[in-house]
C-alpha positions in Angstrom: 204.0 107.9 166.3 207.3 106.1 166.5 207.7 102.4 167.1 210.4 100.7 169.2 211.5 97.5 167.3 214.2 96.5 169.7 213.1 96.2 173.2 214.6 93.7 175.6 212.5 90.5 176.3 211.1 90.8 179.8 210.5 87.3 181.1 208.9 88.3 184.2 205.1 89.2 184.2 204.4 92.6 182.7 203.6 95.2 185.2 201.8 97.9 183.4 202.6 101.5 184.1 200.9 104.9 183.4 203.1 105.3 180.1 202.1 101.8 178.8 199.2 101.7 176.2 197.5 98.4 175.1 199.2 98.6 171.8 202.7 98.8 173.3 202.1 95.7 175.5 200.5 93.6 172.8 202.8 94.3 169.9 205.6 91.8 169.5 209.2 93.1 169.6 211.7 92.3 166.9 213.6 90.1 169.3 210.4 88.2 170.3 209.8 87.7 166.6 213.4 86.5 165.9 213.0 84.0 168.9 209.7 82.7 167.3 211.5 82.4 164.0 214.4 80.3 165.5 211.8 77.9 167.1 209.8 77.4 163.8 213.2 76.6 162.3 214.3 74.4 164.8 211.0 72.5 164.4 211.6 72.1 160.7 215.1 70.8 161.2 214.0 68.4 164.1 210.7 67.0 162.4 211.5 67.1 158.7 215.2 66.3 158.2 214.9 65.0 154.7 212.9 68.1 153.4 215.4 70.3 155.0 218.3 68.5 153.4 216.3 68.6 150.0 215.9 72.4 150.3 219.4 72.8 151.2 220.7 70.9 148.1 218.2 72.7 145.9 219.5 76.1 147.3 223.2 75.3 146.7 222.6 74.5 143.1 220.8 77.8 142.4 222.6 80.7 140.8 223.2 84.1 142.8 220.8 85.7 140.5 218.1 83.4 141.4 218.8 83.6 144.9 218.8 87.4 145.0 215.3 87.4 143.0 213.8 84.9 145.5 215.0 87.0 148.4 213.7 90.2 147.0 210.4 88.6 146.3 210.1 87.4 149.7 211.1 90.7 151.2 208.5 92.6 149.2 205.8 90.0 150.2 206.8 90.2 153.8 206.9 94.0 153.8 203.5 94.0 152.0 201.9 91.8 154.5 203.2 93.6 157.5 202.0 96.9 155.8 198.6 95.2 155.4 198.3 93.8 158.9 199.3 97.0 160.6 197.4 99.3 158.4 
């Protein structure tokens, strides 16, 4: 079973057809996930400016190796969570 990650966002009401299954309609696309991420990040900057500045200052002082390690750890955790949720 292949999964389509990049589907255009349809802003109109979904009109199911015979090829649609419940899983295809309910599963968020990569573009929908990206939009949600941008909304959450925007809320962070709009609502918690001091914390965002503090995080940016801390990140700018970190070494490249530490940033790489943190990114890899976040990647492994994220992939693991997706794997657990999707089964």
